[in-house]
C-alpha positions in Angstrom: 11.7 -8.6 -14.8 9.4 -8.5 -17.8 10.2 -5.6 -20.2 6.7 -4.4 -19.8 7.1 -3.7 -16.0 6.7 -0.2 -14.6 9.3 2.4 -15.3 10.1 4.0 -11.9 11.9 6.9 -13.6 8.7 7.9 -15.3 7.1 8.2 -11.8 9.8 10.4 -10.4 8.5 13.7 -9.2 4.9 12.7 -9.6 4.4 11.6 -6.0 4.8 13.9 -3.0 6.8 12.7 0.0 4.8 11.5 1.8 1.3 11.0 0.3 -1.1 10.7 3.3 -4.3 8.5 3.4 -6.6 7.3 6.1 -8.8 4.2 6.1 -12.5 5.0 6.2 -15.6 3.0 7.1 -17.7 4.6 4.4 -15.6 4.3 1.3 -14.3 7.2 -0.7 -16.6 10.3 -1.0 -16.3 13.8 -2.3 -15.7 14.9 1.3 -12.7 12.6 1.7 -10.8 14.6 -0.8 -11.2 17.7 1.3 -9.1 16.0 4.0 -6.7 13.8 2.0 -5.3 13.4 -1.5 -4.7 9.7 -1.4 -7.1 6.8 -1.0 -6.3 3.1 -0.3 -9.0 0.7 -1.5 -10.5 -1.4 1.2 -11.5 -5.0 1.1 -15.1 -4.1 0.6 -14.2 -1.9 -2.3 -13.3 -5.0 -4.3 -17.0 -5.4 -5.0 -17.0 -2.1 -7.0 -17.1 -2.5 -10.8 -14.6 -0.8 -13.1 -17.4 1.6 -14.2 -17.9 2.7 -10.6 -14.1 3.1 -10.1 -13.9 5.3 -13.2 -16.5 7.5 -11.6 -14.4 7.7 -8.5 -11.4 8.8 -10.6 -13.5 11.4 -12.4 -14.9 12.8 -9.1 -11.4 13.0 -7.5 -9.5 16.4 -7.7 -6.4 16.8 -9.8 -3.4 15.2 -8.2 -5.5 12.8 -6.2 -4.0 9.3 -5.8 -5.6 5.9 -5.6 -4.0 2.7 -4.3 -5.7 -0.3 -5.9 -6.0 -3.7 -4.2 -5.4 -7.3 -5.2 -7.9 -9.8 -3.7 -6.0 -11.7 -1.0 -7.6 -14.9 -2.2 -5.0 -14.9 -5.0 -2.4 -15.8 -2.4 -4.5 -18.6 -0.9 -4.7 -20.0 -4.4 -0.9 -19.8 -4.6 -1.3 -17.3 -7.5 -2.2 -20.3 -9.8 -5.2 -21.5 -11.6 -8.2 -20.0 -13.3 -9.6 -18.2 -10.3 -6.2 -16.6 -9.5 -5.8 -15.5 -13.1 -9.3 -13.9 -13.0 -8.4 -12.1 -9.7 -5.3 -10.7 -11.3 -7.2 -9.6 -14.3 -9.7 -7.7 -12.1 -6.8 -6.1 -10.2 -5.4 -4.8 -13.5 -8.8 -3.4 -14.5 -8.9 -1.6 -11.1 -5.5 -0.1 -11.7 -6.6 1.1 -15.1 -9.9 2.5 -14.0 -8.4 4.4 -11.0 -5.2 5.4 -12.7 -3.7 3.8 -9.6 -0.3 5.0 -8.2 0.3 1.6 -6.5 -1.3 -1.9 -6.2 -1.6 -3.4 -2.7 -1.0 -7.1 -2.3 -2.2 -8.2 1.2 -1.4 -11.8 2.1 -3.2 -13.2 5.2 -1.5 -14.9 8.1 -2.4 -18.3 6.6 -0.1 -17.6 3.7 3.1 -18.6 5.6 6.7 -18.3 4.6 7.0 -21.8 3.4 9.1 -22.9 0.4 6.0 -23.6 -1.6 4.5 -20.2 -0.9 7.8 -18.4 -1.6 8.2 -20.2 -5.0 4.6 -19.3 -5.9 5.1 -15.7 -5.0 8.3 -15.6 -7.0 6.7 -17.1 -10.1 3.8 -14.7 -9.8 6.0 -11.6 -9.5 8.2 -12.5 -12.4 5.3 -13.0 -14.8 3.1 -10.1 -13.7 3.1 -7.1 -16.0 2.9 -4.2 -13.6 1.0 -1.1 -14.4 2.3 0.5 -11.2 4.5 -0.4 -8.2 3.3 -3.3 -6.0 3.3 -3.0 -2.2 3.2 -6.2 -0.3 1.6 -6.3 3.2 2.3 -9.7 4.7 0.5 -10.7 7.9 1.7 -13.4 10.3 5.1 -15.1 10.5 6.7 -13.0 7.7 7.2 -10.2 10.2 9.6 -12.4 12.1 11.7 -13.4 9.1 14.3 -11.7 7.0 12.9 -13.6 4.1 10.2 -11.0 3.7 12.5 -8.1 3.1 14.9 -10.2 1.0 12.0 -11.2 -1.3 10.8 -7.7 -1.5 14.2 -6.6 -2.7 14.5 -9.5 -5.1 11.1 -9.1 -6.6 10.9 -5.3 -6.6 8.0 -5.3 -4.1 7.6 -2.5 -1.6 7.4 -3.8 2.0 4.5 -2.5 4.0 5.5 -1.8 7.6 4.5 0.4 10.6 7.7 2.5 11.2 6.4 3.5 14.6 6.5 -0.1 15.7 10.0 -0.6 14.2 13.0 -1.2 16.5 14.6 2.2 16.7 18.1 0.6 16.7 17.3 -1.0 13.4 17.5 0.8 10.0 14.2 1.0 8.1 14.0 -0.8 4.8 15.4 1.4 2.0 14.1 1.7 -1.6 12.8 4.0 -4.3 9.4 4.0 -2.5 8.2 3.3 0.9 4.7 2.2 2.1 3.9 2.8 5.7 0.7 1.8 7.5 0.3 3.3 10.9 -1.5 0.8 13.1 -1.8 3.0 16.2 -0.2 0.8 18.8 -1.4 -2.6 20.1 -4.4 -1.6 22.2 -8.1 -2.1 21.5 -8.4 1.4 20.2 -5.9 2.6 17.5 -4.3 5.9 18.5 -1.2 8.0 17.9 0.0 11.0 20.0 2.0 14.1 19.3 5.3 12.3 19.9 4.3 9.6 17.4 3.5 12.2 14.7 6.8 14.1 15.3 8.7 10.8 15.1 6.8 9.8 11.9 7.6 13.1 10.3 11.3 12.7 11.2 11.3 9.2 9.7 9.8 10.5 6.5 12.4 13.2 6.2 15.2 10.7 6.8 13.9 8.3 4.2 15.0 10.5 1.4 12.4 8.8 -0.9 8.9 9.2 -1.9 6.1 7.1 -0.4 2.8 6.6 1.2 1.7 6.9 4.8 -1.7 5.3 5.5 -3.4 5.6 8.8 -5.1 2.2 9.2 -8.2 3.2 11.2 -11.0 5.9 10.9 -10.4 6.5 14.6 -7.1 8.2 13.6 -8.6 10.5 11.0 -8.0 13.7 13.1 -4.3 12.8 13.7 -4.0 11.8 10.0 -5.2 15.2 9.0 -2.8 16.9 11.3 0.1 14.8 10.0 -0.8 15.7 6.4 -0.4 19.4 7.3 2.8 18.7 9.2 4.2 16.8 6.2 3.2 19.5 3.7 1.1 17.0 1.7 -1.1 19.7 0.1 
């Protein structure tokens, strides 16, 4: 890793366990911070200029966290070329403007676990000066391959999983941080119940690490608020 990569020791104690967020359909507003203390940038938020993001940071209360986002097009460009370099530069500007606690890399299903893609990701991760930890959300065939978790461990990326959809007989990935996105089942309407929230809380306590729990739909906002209280994320 580059000598300029993030120092995890400097982050110890700064993040609650867990830090709860909920996806919205209206961006981040002042009212959002009355319900949560962490916000994950959406795909549409990528249109916001650094000046607007700085205003978001200034409007957020003390202790609020932002998770910045890297445009998924960078993966489709195999992290190479002028456009990819520009997308990375913009991601770094977002991290700086927001004082981001993490940067989310979301690779679409078309970015398959081929040798070419693995080599491209490895080259990218080893040359990228990180202002904060990077969480990698990989859609598609990666979920069916151990390669995903092996690469995350090798490249110091945080795997993004839904622990409620994890095989209960299998141990969850371990690391200095976890990043969990709660999908709310596989039906047409995302939802979680009391049993899900209790299990999620147990998993957080068992993790013995700091991390983020992001509810992936506005339809789960009420449950996300309840979970935040249950988890003591205040």
